[in-house]
N, C-alpha and C positions, 0 to 999 in steps of 0.2 A: 504494499499499500503505500501511496505518496501522501504526506501530510503537509499542509501549509498553515502556518499561524501567523497572525498579524496583530497589532495592536500593542497595548502596554499594560503591564502590571497583571499578566494572565498567569494562572498556575494550572498546569495541564499535566495530567498523568495518561499515559498510553500503555497499553498492554504489548503491542508488538508494532514495529515499523520496519518494513523490509526494503523498500526502494530509496525513498529520499525523505528527508525532514528538513523543511525550510522554515526558518524563524526570521520574521521582519518586525522591527519595532523595538520597544525598550523595556527592560525590567521585566522580561517573561522569565518564568521558571517551567521548564519542560523536562520530564522524566519519562523514560521509557523502559518497560521491563525486558523486552526480548526483541532480536533482530540486529542487523548490521546496516543501518541505513547511511547513506551519504548525507552529510550534515552540512547545510548551508544556513550560516548565521549571518545575516547581513544588517543586523541591528546593532544596538548598544546596550551593554550590561546585561546581556542574556545568559542564562545558565541552562545548559542542556546536558543532561547526564543519564547514563545507563544505570539502572539500580531497582 
């Protein structure tokens, strides 16, 4: 799956991301549990972690 996230101050938890994870905006916290996506962080102060 491909996931696109935009905006500010979002807190998002995902079960699995396989293809691509794109985050645009600022101060977003994104956690995914499974998968090996290509991560594109074109925003500012975003946290993207697997866990």
